[in-house]
C-alpha positions as CSV (number, residue, x, y, z in Angstrom):
1,M,-49.3,-103.7,80.1
2,P,-47.9,-100.2,80.6
3,D,-49.3,-97.9,83.2
4,S,-51.6,-95.1,81.7
5,T,-49.8,-92.2,83.9
6,Q,-46.5,-93.2,82.1
7,P,-45.6,-91.7,78.6
8,P,-45.5,-94.0,75.6
9,E,-42.1,-94.8,74.7
10,N,-42.1,-94.0,71.0
11,V,-43.7,-90.7,70.8
12,Q,-42.0,-87.8,69.2
13,P,-41.5,-84.5,71.7
14,N,-43.7,-82.3,69.0
15,A,-46.3,-84.5,68.5
16,V,-49.9,-83.7,69.2
17,P,-51.6,-86.6,71.5
18,E,-54.8,-88.0,70.0
19,K,-58.0,-87.4,71.7
20,P,-59.3,-90.7,73.3
21,D,-63.0,-89.4,73.2
22,C,-62.9,-88.1,69.7
23,A,-65.5,-90.8,68.3
24,A,-67.7,-90.2,71.3
25,S,-67.7,-86.3,70.7
26,K,-68.5,-87.1,67.0
27,G,-71.5,-89.2,68.2
28,K,-72.9,-86.3,70.2
29,K,-72.6,-83.9,67.6
30,R,-74.6,-86.3,65.2
31,N,-77.2,-86.8,67.8
32,S,-77.6,-83.0,68.5
33,K,-77.9,-82.4,64.6
34,R,-80.7,-85.0,64.5
35,K,-82.6,-83.5,67.5
36,A,-82.3,-79.9,66.2
37,A,-83.9,-81.4,62.9
38,A,-86.7,-82.9,64.6
39,Q,-87.3,-80.1,66.5
40,D,-87.4,-77.9,63.5
41,A,-90.0,-80.4,62.0
42,T,-92.4,-79.8,64.8
43,G,-92.6,-76.0,64.2
44,P,-94.1,-74.1,61.2
45,R,-93.1,-75.4,57.9
46,K,-91.9,-73.4,54.8
47,K,-94.1,-73.4,51.9
48,V,-92.3,-72.9,48.3
49,V,-93.8,-70.9,45.9
50,R,-92.6,-71.4,42.3
51,N,-92.3,-68.8,39.8
52,G,-93.7,-66.0,42.1
53,S,-97.3,-66.9,42.1
54,T,-98.1,-63.9,44.1
55,A,-97.4,-60.3,43.0
56,D,-95.5,-57.9,45.1
57,P,-97.3,-54.6,45.6
58,V,-95.8,-51.5,43.3
59,V,-94.4,-48.9,45.8
60,Q,-92.8,-45.9,44.2
61,L,-91.3,-43.8,47.2
62,A,-91.3,-39.9,46.3
63,P,-90.6,-36.9,48.3
64,S,-93.9,-34.8,49.3
65,V,-93.5,-31.7,47.5
66,T,-96.0,-29.0,47.4
67,D,-97.7,-27.3,44.3
68,Q,-95.5,-24.5,44.5
69,Q,-92.6,-26.6,44.6
70,A,-93.5,-28.8,41.8
71,S,-94.2,-25.9,39.7
72,Q,-90.6,-24.3,40.4
73,Q,-89.0,-27.7,39.4
74,R,-91.0,-27.9,36.3
75,Q,-90.1,-24.5,35.4
76,S,-86.2,-24.9,36.5
77,T,-86.4,-28.1,34.2
78,T,-87.9,-26.1,31.1
79,Q,-85.0,-23.4,31.2
80,L,-82.5,-26.0,31.8
81,L,-83.8,-28.0,28.7
82,A,-84.2,-24.7,26.8
83,A,-80.4,-23.7,27.5
84,T,-79.2,-27.0,26.6
85,D,-81.2,-26.9,23.3
86,A,-79.7,-23.5,22.5
87,N,-76.1,-25.1,23.3
88,L,-77.0,-27.8,21.1
89,N,-77.9,-25.4,18.1
90,K,-74.4,-23.6,18.6
91,I,-72.4,-27.0,18.8
92,S,-74.0,-28.2,15.6
93,A,-72.5,-25.6,13.4
94,R,-69.2,-26.8,14.7
95,Q,-66.8,-29.5,13.5
96,L,-66.8,-32.1,16.4
97,T,-64.2,-34.7,17.6
98,S,-65.4,-38.2,18.2
99,S,-65.5,-37.9,22.1
100,Q,-67.2,-34.5,21.8
101,Q,-70.0,-36.3,19.1
102,D,-70.3,-39.1,22.0
103,M,-71.0,-36.2,24.5
104,V,-73.5,-34.6,22.4
105,T,-75.4,-38.2,22.1
106,Q,-75.0,-38.4,25.9
107,I,-76.8,-34.9,26.2
108,R,-79.6,-36.1,23.9
109,N,-80.0,-39.1,25.8
110,Y,-80.1,-36.8,29.2
111,V,-82.8,-34.5,27.3
112,Q,-84.8,-37.4,26.4
113,Q,-84.7,-39.0,29.8
114,A,-85.6,-35.7,31.5
115,K,-88.7,-35.6,29.5
116,A,-89.7,-38.9,30.1
117,A,-89.3,-38.2,33.8
118,E,-91.2,-35.3,33.8
119,N,-94.0,-36.7,32.0
120,A,-94.0,-39.6,34.2
121,G,-94.2,-37.2,37.2
122,D,-90.9,-37.6,38.7
123,L,-89.8,-33.9,38.6
124,Q,-86.6,-34.1,40.8
125,R,-85.4,-36.8,38.3
126,A,-86.2,-35.0,35.5
127,R,-84.4,-31.8,36.8
128,N,-81.5,-33.6,37.7
129,L,-81.1,-35.0,34.1
130,A,-81.7,-31.5,32.6
131,F,-79.0,-30.1,34.6
132,K,-76.8,-32.9,33.8
133,A,-77.3,-32.2,30.0
134,Q,-77.0,-28.4,30.4
135,L,-73.6,-28.9,32.2
136,L,-72.3,-31.4,29.6
137,S,-73.3,-28.9,26.7
138,D,-71.6,-26.1,28.3
139,D,-68.6,-28.1,28.6
140,V,-68.8,-29.3,25.0
141,L,-69.6,-25.7,23.9
142,R,-66.4,-24.3,25.7
143,H,-64.0,-26.8,24.3
């Protein structure tokens, strides 16, 4: 029997030697997983609720604005929508390309969404949508 300190005779120079304790380390990993699973079983257990039987509370985050700021935003939205409507009236008398017609459709969508947001009390969103509609109508009017 060869001595364990001497290298084997048929070994290639670049070959990686096998680890003699591979089987032992695999067994240890299995045991540690089993122990971890056993420890988890003693802790709190998860309860699975199918189809979301509890309702999440509805929370709407909105910046706090004073009555004066709210009034200014409503006034600004009204002015922007009036300017947009005036632009749409001027545009309607012209012959439009298909891309301009698409832009007019988008303008009307913005106006509708702005009015809905204002009615829902989301004044900042209403003003932003009215501003987008006004900018887009100005662009269509210029070209």
